[in-house]
C-alpha positions as CSV (number, residue, x, y, z in Angstrom):
1,X,0.1,0.1,0.0
2,X,1.2,3.5,-1.1
3,X,1.4,5.8,1.8
4,X,0.9,9.4,0.8
5,X,2.4,12.3,2.8
6,X,-0.1,14.6,4.5
7,X,0.4,18.2,5.4
8,X,-1.5,20.2,7.5
9,X,-1.3,23.9,7.0
10,X,-3.0,26.9,8.3
11,X,-3.7,30.5,7.5
12,X,-3.7,33.5,10.1
13,X,-4.2,36.8,10.0
14,X,-5.5,39.3,12.9
15,X,-9.2,40.3,12.4
16,X,-8.0,43.8,14.1
17,X,-4.6,45.3,13.9
18,X,-1.6,46.3,14.0
19,X,-0.7,43.5,16.3
20,X,1.4,45.0,18.8
21,X,1.2,42.0,21.7
22,X,1.0,38.6,20.9
23,X,2.0,38.1,17.8
24,X,2.0,34.6,16.0
25,X,5.6,33.3,15.8
26,X,6.6,30.0,13.7
27,X,9.3,27.7,14.6
28,X,11.5,26.7,11.7
29,X,11.2,23.0,11.8
30,X,15.2,22.7,10.4
31,X,16.2,24.2,13.8
32,X,14.5,21.5,16.0
33,X,17.5,18.8,16.4
34,X,16.0,16.0,18.8
35,X,12.6,14.5,19.7
36,X,14.1,15.4,23.2
37,X,12.7,18.9,22.6
38,X,8.9,17.8,22.7
39,X,6.5,17.4,25.6
40,X,3.4,15.5,25.0
41,X,0.5,16.9,27.1
42,X,-2.9,16.1,27.2
43,X,-5.9,18.7,26.3
44,X,-8.8,17.9,28.6
45,X,-12.5,19.1,27.4
46,X,-12.2,20.8,24.6
47,X,-15.2,22.0,22.8
48,X,-16.6,18.8,22.2
49,X,-15.9,17.6,25.5
50,X,-12.9,15.2,24.6
51,X,-9.5,14.4,25.3
52,X,-6.8,15.4,22.8
53,X,-3.1,15.4,22.7
54,X,-0.7,18.2,22.0
55,X,3.1,18.5,21.4
56,X,4.9,21.3,23.0
57,X,8.4,22.4,22.0
58,X,10.8,22.9,24.9
59,X,13.0,25.8,24.5
60,X,16.4,25.7,22.9
61,X,18.7,28.8,22.1
62,X,19.3,27.1,18.6
63,X,15.7,27.4,17.6
64,X,14.8,30.1,14.9
65,X,11.3,31.8,15.2
66,X,9.5,34.1,12.6
67,X,6.8,36.7,13.1
68,X,5.4,39.6,11.5
69,X,6.0,42.6,13.4
70,X,2.7,45.3,13.6
71,X,0.7,42.4,11.4
72,X,-2.2,44.3,9.8
73,X,-5.3,42.4,8.8
74,X,-4.3,42.3,5.0
75,X,-1.3,40.3,5.8
76,X,-1.7,36.9,6.3
77,X,0.8,34.2,7.4
78,X,0.3,30.5,5.7
79,X,2.3,28.2,7.6
80,X,2.7,24.3,7.8
81,X,1.5,23.2,11.2
82,X,3.0,19.8,10.7
83,X,3.5,16.9,8.0
84,X,4.4,13.4,7.9
85,X,7.9,14.0,7.2
86,X,8.9,16.9,9.9
87,X,7.0,19.2,12.3
88,X,6.4,22.8,12.3
89,X,5.2,24.8,15.2
90,X,3.1,28.0,15.9
91,X,3.5,29.9,19.0
92,X,1.5,33.0,20.1
93,X,4.0,34.9,22.7
94,X,4.3,38.9,24.0
95,X,7.7,40.1,24.2
96,X,8.0,43.9,23.4
97,X,11.8,43.9,23.2
98,X,11.6,41.4,20.3
99,X,12.0,42.5,16.9
100,X,11.9,41.0,13.1
């Protein structure tokens, strides 16, 4: 049986802007070197009342993160959340000292 690769992509854009706090950041999957950098967590009681699992990336100074500074509603980010070959993760964060 031939197994096809699966890619899960997302489009993100703000409803209001410019985004000053809590910008969406994405991590370059090539900068993640080891499975030890992941932590598996359970998400209990999602909107369907069920249980799901999430993978979180532990901090590593070698990770490469990207975001759009002062993103406006007419700018969008298209990113790959994961695929069957390698994962990419998105994270929202607030850091007034960080620049692009």
